[in-house]
N, C-alpha and C positions, 0 to 999 in steps of 0.2 A: 823032171826040174823045167825043161824046156816048156814041156806043155801046161805048165801051170804058168809060167812065164807068158807064152802066147796067150793062154786064156785070161790073163791079167790084165795085158795088153789090151785085147777084145773088147773086155768089159768096161776098160777106162776111155776107150775111144770111143764106144757108143753111149756113155754116160756124158762125154763131151758134146756129142753131135748132139744129142738129145737137150742139152742144156743152152746151145745158141739159139737165140731167139729171131723169128722170123717176124718181119713186119708185114703187116696186112693191112693196108689203108683203107678205111672207111668212111663213109660219107660224113659222119656226125660223132667222132667217137666221145662217149661220156656226155654228151649234150643233151642226151634224152632224160637223163635222171637229174642233170643239174637243173634244166626246165622243170620238172616236175616238182623237186623241191622248192625251187624260187615260186611254183604257183601256188603249192601248198603253203609256203611261209605267207603270201601276199591274202590267202582266205584265210589263214590263222588271226592274222594282222587285223583284217575286216571285222572279225569277229570279236576280237580284242578291243580294237576303237570303238566298237557300239558299246561295249560296257565301261569304258573309260570316257567318253560323251553323257552316257547316263549318269556315272558316278559325278561329273563336272556339273551336270544341271542339277542335280539332287544338293550338291555344295553350295552353288548358286542360292538354291531357293532357301538353305538355311541359313546363307549370310543376309538374304533379303530379310528375312524373318529376325535376325538379330538387328538388323538397322530399324525396321518396324518398332522393335523394342526398346529403342532408345528414345522414343517421344512418350513419356509418360502424360502429355498436356491432355490429351484426350484417351484415355485408358482404354475405352470400349472398342475404339477403332484400331489404335496400335495391337492390341489383342487378336483382333479378328483379322488384320491383316497377316499378323504373324501365323495365325492359324490355317489360314489361304495358304501361305508359303510352306508350311512344316507339312500341312495334310499330303501332297502329292508324293513325298519323298519317300517315304516307306514303299512306294511302288518302284520308285525310279533306281533305287541302289541294289546293288548285289552282294553288299557286304551285310552282314548279319548284325556288328555292332552298331552300324550306320543306323540300319532299318530300328534296330531295336532301342537305339538314343532318339530318334525321332518320333516312335510310338511312346516312350516317354514323355518328351518335350510336347507332343499334343495332347497327352492326357494333363498335364500340368496345365496347359492353355485352356483347355476344357474347365477345368477347374476354376482357373481364373476369368472365365468368362461369365461365370454365374455370379461374381463380384468384383467387377472389374475396378472399382474406385478403391478397393483395398487390396489389388494385386500387386504382391511385391517384384517389381521388375527388374532388380538387380539380380533377384534369386532365378527369376525365369531365365535370364540369360545367362547366370552361371549354368543352370542346368543346360541350357542349349549349348553352350561352348563345351561344356565337359563332356556331355552325353552324346552328342551330336555332331558338332561341327570338329573337335578335336578328332573322332575316330574317322571321319571324313577327309581331313587332311592327311591323316596319315594313309588312308587308302590310296588318295591321288598322288601322295609323294611315293608311295610303294609303285605305284603304275609308272610313274617318271623313272624311277631308277631302273626299273624292268626294262622299259624302251631304253633307255640310255645305255644300259649293258647289252641289250640285242644290238643296237647299233652299232657298239663298239665290234661286236663279233661279224657283224655284215663288214663293217670297213677292213678288218683282216682278213677276211674272205677275199673281198675286194683286190687286195694287195697280192695274194696268192694267184688269183686269175691274171691280174696284171703282170706278174713274173713270168706264169705259164705263157700266154699271150705274146711277150718279150723273147721268150725262147723258142716259139714256135715261128716267130718272124724271122728273128736271126737264123736258124736251121732252115726254114724256107728259102731266105736270099743266099745263104752258102750254096745250099741245091740248086738253085737258079744261076748262079754265077757259076758253078761248076760245067754246067750245061754250055755254056758259051765258049 
């Protein structure tokens, strides 16, 4: 019985000693992985910003085409301006629906080029609005929502970092006061 009690005492004391944490100061705890994550996020954002900028330029081209179609006094010039604005859009955007809508509008504008005086500008603008501008607006709104959500996540992370820095500062101050 004594041997069992002694062995139980030895096992629990060894387990207790093994669980006590030892502090080993290092030069930069965890900062390497944090820096790598921030750099990676910055690189991803740069790639994403390039896509967003292209989508915004595509949207500007589609709106310029819509504006060109509002002047039916010179139908040939209006259709030509609209075509010049819509033509590069399919190469700019990364979204399939916007690209498909731009191609459809370009085809309709090509058909209207053949006889500009009989072109139905209301129908052309409706197709442009429905098939190209509508999807482009949704894509840009989606980009904005995603960036807003990511901003909120970064702000929450910043709050955690600030709280951790506060704890480090307080502990450091206490340790330095204790040495005086």
